[in-house]
PyMOL commands that place a pseudoatom at each C-alpha (Angstrom):
pseudoatom trace, name=CA, resn=MET, resi=1, chain=A, elem=C, hetatm=0, pos=[0.000, 0.000, 0.000]
pseudoatom trace, name=CA, resn=SER, resi=2, chain=A, elem=C, hetatm=0, pos=[1.358, 3.390, -1.011]
pseudoatom trace, name=CA, resn=ASN, resi=3, chain=A, elem=C, hetatm=0, pos=[1.428, 6.372, 1.325]
pseudoatom trace, name=CA, resn=LYS, resi=4, chain=A, elem=C, hetatm=0, pos=[1.788, 8.999, -1.357]
pseudoatom trace, name=CA, resn=ILE, resi=5, chain=A, elem=C, hetatm=0, pos=[0.775, 12.488, -0.382]
pseudoatom trace, name=CA, resn=THR, resi=6, chain=A, elem=C, hetatm=0, pos=[-1.175, 14.079, -3.187]
pseudoatom trace, name=CA, resn=GLU, resi=7, chain=A, elem=C, hetatm=0, pos=[-2.504, 17.584, -3.674]
pseudoatom trace, name=CA, resn=ASN, resi=8, chain=A, elem=C, hetatm=0, pos=[-6.008, 16.219, -3.083]
pseudoatom trace, name=CA, resn=THR, resi=9, chain=A, elem=C, hetatm=0, pos=[-4.946, 14.632, 0.222]
pseudoatom trace, name=CA, resn=ILE, resi=10, chain=A, elem=C, hetatm=0, pos=[-3.511, 17.928, 1.424]
pseudoatom trace, name=CA, resn=GLU, resi=11, chain=A, elem=C, hetatm=0, pos=[-6.582, 19.863, 0.245]
pseudoatom trace, name=CA, resn=VAL, resi=12, chain=A, elem=C, hetatm=0, pos=[-9.004, 17.528, 2.034]
pseudoatom trace, name=CA, resn=PHE, resi=13, chain=A, elem=C, hetatm=0, pos=[-6.875, 17.676, 5.205]
pseudoatom trace, name=CA, resn=ALA, resi=14, chain=A, elem=C, hetatm=0, pos=[-6.786, 21.499, 5.091]
pseudoatom trace, name=CA, resn=ILE, resi=15, chain=A, elem=C, hetatm=0, pos=[-10.555, 21.732, 4.531]
pseudoatom trace, name=CA, resn=GLU, resi=16, chain=A, elem=C, hetatm=0, pos=[-11.263, 19.387, 7.437]
pseudoatom trace, name=CA, resn=LEU, resi=17, chain=A, elem=C, hetatm=0, pos=[-8.851, 21.266, 9.687]
pseudoatom trace, name=CA, resn=LEU, resi=18, chain=A, elem=C, hetatm=0, pos=[-10.465, 24.607, 8.868]
pseudoatom trace, name=CA, resn=GLU, resi=19, chain=A, elem=C, hetatm=0, pos=[-13.975, 23.209, 9.346]
pseudoatom trace, name=CA, resn=ARG, resi=20, chain=A, elem=C, hetatm=0, pos=[-12.988, 21.902, 12.789]
pseudoatom trace, name=CA, resn=SER, resi=21, chain=A, elem=C, hetatm=0, pos=[-11.803, 25.439, 13.549]
pseudoatom trace, name=CA, resn=GLY, resi=22, chain=A, elem=C, hetatm=0, pos=[-15.255, 26.830, 12.752]
pseudoatom trace, name=CA, resn=TYR, resi=23, chain=A, elem=C, hetatm=0, pos=[-14.874, 27.815, 9.109]
pseudoatom trace, name=CA, resn=GLN, resi=24, chain=A, elem=C, hetatm=0, pos=[-17.494, 26.907, 6.531]
pseudoatom trace, name=CA, resn=TYR, resi=25, chain=A, elem=C, hetatm=0, pos=[-16.440, 25.131, 3.344]
pseudoatom trace, name=CA, resn=ILE, resi=26, chain=A, elem=C, hetatm=0, pos=[-18.021, 26.437, 0.150]
pseudoatom trace, name=CA, resn=TYR, resi=27, chain=A, elem=C, hetatm=0, pos=[-17.597, 24.552, -3.101]
pseudoatom trace, name=CA, resn=ALA, resi=28, chain=A, elem=C, hetatm=0, pos=[-15.871, 27.002, -5.490]
pseudoatom trace, name=CA, resn=PRO, resi=29, chain=A, elem=C, hetatm=0, pos=[-18.144, 26.435, -8.517]
pseudoatom trace, name=CA, resn=ASP, resi=30, chain=A, elem=C, hetatm=0, pos=[-21.140, 27.437, -6.381]
pseudoatom trace, name=CA, resn=ILE, resi=31, chain=A, elem=C, hetatm=0, pos=[-19.771, 30.973, -5.948]
pseudoatom trace, name=CA, resn=ALA, resi=32, chain=A, elem=C, hetatm=0, pos=[-18.381, 31.293, -9.480]
pseudoatom trace, name=CA, resn=HIS, resi=33, chain=A, elem=C, hetatm=0, pos=[-19.899, 33.947, -11.735]
pseudoatom trace, name=CA, resn=ASN, resi=34, chain=A, elem=C, hetatm=0, pos=[-22.158, 31.306, -13.264]
pseudoatom trace, name=CA, resn=GLY, resi=35, chain=A, elem=C, hetatm=0, pos=[-22.765, 29.309, -10.070]
pseudoatom trace, name=CA, resn=GLU, resi=36, chain=A, elem=C, hetatm=0, pos=[-25.749, 28.930, -7.779]
pseudoatom trace, name=CA, resn=ARG, resi=37, chain=A, elem=C, hetatm=0, pos=[-24.652, 31.815, -5.506]
pseudoatom trace, name=CA, resn=PRO, resi=38, chain=A, elem=C, hetatm=0, pos=[-22.224, 33.964, -7.534]
pseudoatom trace, name=CA, resn=GLU, resi=39, chain=A, elem=C, hetatm=0, pos=[-19.750, 36.060, -5.540]
pseudoatom trace, name=CA, resn=ARG, resi=40, chain=A, elem=C, hetatm=0, pos=[-17.499, 37.117, -8.410]
pseudoatom trace, name=CA, resn=ASN, resi=41, chain=A, elem=C, hetatm=0, pos=[-18.034, 38.591, -11.859]
pseudoatom trace, name=CA, resn=SER, resi=42, chain=A, elem=C, hetatm=0, pos=[-15.591, 36.233, -13.582]
pseudoatom trace, name=CA, resn=TYR, resi=43, chain=A, elem=C, hetatm=0, pos=[-12.897, 33.676, -12.825]
pseudoatom trace, name=CA, resn=ASP, resi=44, chain=A, elem=C, hetatm=0, pos=[-10.395, 36.552, -13.072]
pseudoatom trace, name=CA, resn=ASP, resi=45, chain=A, elem=C, hetatm=0, pos=[-11.724, 37.987, -9.789]
pseudoatom trace, name=CA, resn=VAL, resi=46, chain=A, elem=C, hetatm=0, pos=[-9.283, 36.742, -7.173]
pseudoatom trace, name=CA, resn=LEU, resi=47, chain=A, elem=C, hetatm=0, pos=[-10.798, 38.594, -4.238]
pseudoatom trace, name=CA, resn=LEU, resi=48, chain=A, elem=C, hetatm=0, pos=[-14.304, 38.033, -2.979]
pseudoatom trace, name=CA, resn=SER, resi=49, chain=A, elem=C, hetatm=0, pos=[-14.673, 41.775, -2.417]
pseudoatom trace, name=CA, resn=GLU, resi=50, chain=A, elem=C, hetatm=0, pos=[-18.043, 41.720, -0.656]
pseudoatom trace, name=CA, resn=ARG, resi=51, chain=A, elem=C, hetatm=0, pos=[-16.850, 39.094, 1.817]
pseudoatom trace, name=CA, resn=LEU, resi=52, chain=A, elem=C, hetatm=0, pos=[-13.620, 41.020, 2.352]
pseudoatom trace, name=CA, resn=GLN, resi=53, chain=A, elem=C, hetatm=0, pos=[-15.480, 44.294, 2.879]
pseudoatom trace, name=CA, resn=ASN, resi=54, chain=A, elem=C, hetatm=0, pos=[-17.810, 42.633, 5.405]
pseudoatom trace, name=CA, resn=ALA, resi=55, chain=A, elem=C, hetatm=0, pos=[-14.820, 41.140, 7.254]
pseudoatom trace, name=CA, resn=ILE, resi=56, chain=A, elem=C, hetatm=0, pos=[-13.061, 44.527, 7.409]
pseudoatom trace, name=CA, resn=ARG, resi=57, chain=A, elem=C, hetatm=0, pos=[-16.246, 46.078, 8.804]
pseudoatom trace, name=CA, resn=ARG, resi=58, chain=A, elem=C, hetatm=0, pos=[-16.730, 43.256, 11.336]
pseudoatom trace, name=CA, resn=ILE, resi=59, chain=A, elem=C, hetatm=0, pos=[-13.115, 43.300, 12.547]
pseudoatom trace, name=CA, resn=ASN, resi=60, chain=A, elem=C, hetatm=0, pos=[-12.842, 47.126, 12.672]
pseudoatom trace, name=CA, resn=PRO, resi=61, chain=A, elem=C, hetatm=0, pos=[-16.273, 48.407, 13.726]
pseudoatom trace, name=CA, resn=LYS, resi=62, chain=A, elem=C, hetatm=0, pos=[-14.944, 51.634, 15.289]
pseudoatom trace, name=CA, resn=ILE, resi=63, chain=A, elem=C, hetatm=0, pos=[-12.969, 52.728, 12.230]
pseudoatom trace, name=CA, resn=PRO, resi=64, chain=A, elem=C, hetatm=0, pos=[-14.781, 55.172, 9.925]
pseudoatom trace, name=CA, resn=ILE, resi=65, chain=A, elem=C, hetatm=0, pos=[-16.329, 53.650, 6.794]
pseudoatom trace, name=CA, resn=ASP, resi=66, chain=A, elem=C, hetatm=0, pos=[-14.047, 55.772, 4.557]
pseudoatom trace, name=CA, resn=SER, resi=67, chain=A, elem=C, hetatm=0, pos=[-10.990, 54.278, 6.248]
pseudoatom trace, name=CA, resn=GLN, resi=68, chain=A, elem=C, hetatm=0, pos=[-12.410, 50.786, 5.891]
pseudoatom trace, name=CA, resn=GLN, resi=69, chain=A, elem=C, hetatm=0, pos=[-12.905, 51.472, 2.175]
pseudoatom trace, name=CA, resn=GLU, resi=70, chain=A, elem=C, hetatm=0, pos=[-9.307, 52.725, 1.918]
pseudoatom trace, name=CA, resn=ALA, resi=71, chain=A, elem=C, hetatm=0, pos=[-8.058, 49.489, 3.527]
pseudoatom trace, name=CA, resn=LEU, resi=72, chain=A, elem=C, hetatm=0, pos=[-10.050, 47.493, 0.960]
pseudoatom trace, name=CA, resn=LYS, resi=73, chain=A, elem=C, hetatm=0, pos=[-8.542, 49.565, -1.862]
pseudoatom trace, name=CA, resn=GLU, resi=74, chain=A, elem=C, hetatm=0, pos=[-5.032, 48.927, -0.522]
pseudoatom trace, name=CA, resn=ILE, resi=75, chain=A, elem=C, hetatm=0, pos=[-5.664, 45.187, -0.700]
pseudoatom trace, name=CA, resn=GLN, resi=76, chain=A, elem=C, hetatm=0, pos=[-7.115, 45.500, -4.201]
pseudoatom trace, name=CA, resn=ARG, resi=77, chain=A, elem=C, hetatm=0, pos=[-3.976, 47.385, -5.323]
pseudoatom trace, name=CA, resn=ILE, resi=78, chain=A, elem=C, hetatm=0, pos=[-1.676, 44.434, -4.656]
pseudoatom trace, name=CA, resn=ASN, resi=79, chain=A, elem=C, hetatm=0, pos=[-0.441, 43.796, -8.156]
pseudoatom trace, name=CA, resn=SER, resi=80, chain=A, elem=C, hetatm=0, pos=[2.884, 42.137, -8.729]
pseudoatom trace, name=CA, resn=PRO, resi=81, chain=A, elem=C, hetatm=0, pos=[3.526, 39.729, -11.585]
pseudoatom trace, name=CA, resn=GLU, resi=82, chain=A, elem=C, hetatm=0, pos=[4.999, 37.432, -8.914]
pseudoatom trace, name=CA, resn=LEU, resi=83, chain=A, elem=C, hetatm=0, pos=[2.364, 35.399, -7.069]
pseudoatom trace, name=CA, resn=LEU, resi=84, chain=A, elem=C, hetatm=0, pos=[4.694, 34.821, -4.118]
pseudoatom trace, name=CA, resn=ALA, resi=85, chain=A, elem=C, hetatm=0, pos=[5.278, 38.578, -3.730]
pseudoatom trace, name=CA, resn=ASN, resi=86, chain=A, elem=C, hetatm=0, pos=[1.508, 39.215, -3.781]
pseudoatom trace, name=CA, resn=ASN, resi=87, chain=A, elem=C, hetatm=0, pos=[0.956, 36.530, -1.150]
pseudoatom trace, name=CA, resn=GLU, resi=88, chain=A, elem=C, hetatm=0, pos=[3.690, 37.988, 1.063]
pseudoatom trace, name=CA, resn=VAL, resi=89, chain=A, elem=C, hetatm=0, pos=[2.253, 41.504, 0.822]
pseudoatom trace, name=CA, resn=PHE, resi=90, chain=A, elem=C, hetatm=0, pos=[-1.266, 40.271, 1.569]
pseudoatom trace, name=CA, resn=HIS, resi=91, chain=A, elem=C, hetatm=0, pos=[-0.028, 38.172, 4.506]
pseudoatom trace, name=CA, resn=ARG, resi=92, chain=A, elem=C, hetatm=0, pos=[1.777, 41.186, 5.944]
pseudoatom trace, name=CA, resn=MET, resi=93, chain=A, elem=C, hetatm=0, pos=[-1.370, 43.322, 5.602]
pseudoatom trace, name=CA, resn=LEU, resi=94, chain=A, elem=C, hetatm=0, pos=[-3.450, 40.589, 7.195]
pseudoatom trace, name=CA, resn=THR, resi=95, chain=A, elem=C, hetatm=0, pos=[-1.138, 40.038, 10.152]
pseudoatom trace, name=CA, resn=GLU, resi=96, chain=A, elem=C, hetatm=0, pos=[0.264, 43.543, 10.714]
pseudoatom trace, name=CA, resn=GLY, resi=97, chain=A, elem=C, hetatm=0, pos=[-2.670, 45.646, 9.560]
pseudoatom trace, name=CA, resn=ILE, resi=98, chain=A, elem=C, hetatm=0, pos=[-2.989, 48.395, 6.987]
pseudoatom trace, name=CA, resn=ASN, resi=99, chain=A, elem=C, hetatm=0, pos=[-2.108, 52.005, 7.730]
pseudoatom trace, name=CA, resn=VAL, resi=100, chain=A, elem=C, hetatm=0, pos=[-4.952, 54.334, 6.809]
pseudoatom trace, name=CA, resn=SER, resi=101, chain=A, elem=C, hetatm=0, pos=[-5.805, 57.841, 7.957]
pseudoatom trace, name=CA, resn=TYR, resi=102, chain=A, elem=C, hetatm=0, pos=[-8.973, 59.872, 8.387]
pseudoatom trace, name=CA, resn=GLN, resi=103, chain=A, elem=C, hetatm=0, pos=[-10.165, 63.295, 9.467]
pseudoatom trace, name=CA, resn=LYS, resi=104, chain=A, elem=C, hetatm=0, pos=[-11.679, 63.723, 12.936]
pseudoatom trace, name=CA, resn=ASP, resi=105, chain=A, elem=C, hetatm=0, pos=[-12.508, 67.065, 14.492]
pseudoatom trace, name=CA, resn=GLY, resi=106, chain=A, elem=C, hetatm=0, pos=[-10.433, 68.758, 11.775]
pseudoatom trace, name=CA, resn=ASN, resi=107, chain=A, elem=C, hetatm=0, pos=[-7.347, 66.691, 12.599]
pseudoatom trace, name=CA, resn=GLN, resi=108, chain=A, elem=C, hetatm=0, pos=[-5.678, 63.963, 10.558]
pseudoatom trace, name=CA, resn=LYS, resi=109, chain=A, elem=C, hetatm=0, pos=[-5.724, 60.657, 12.451]
pseudoatom trace, name=CA, resn=ALA, resi=110, chain=A, elem=C, hetatm=0, pos=[-3.698, 57.582, 11.507]
pseudoatom trace, name=CA, resn=ILE, resi=111, chain=A, elem=C, hetatm=0, pos=[-4.859, 54.054, 12.152]
for i in range(1, 111): cmd.bond("trace and resi %d" % i, "trace and resi %d" % (i + 1))
show_as sticks, trace
zoom trace
């Protein structure tokens, strides 16, 4: 009997691990532009912008909406021809946060 580790084995393991951590698995074709519950306009859309926007709002409820929108735009601007570089930038934003500023009482505030 072979104990080969395949991409499918790793994918199933990762899905099960995430589900045990409370995440919900959604079959990708269901949220494709032509799926049952589309969440993207085409397969070229890498980000699920509505989900991302909702997560930014949920995680940062006290930050002004304009600043939340600016954070979303910063993520959408990640655009290197190198996939690894894009992943590193996104990971840094996810773990360290995104610097945005806003006006409050006539003063510039940084978040």
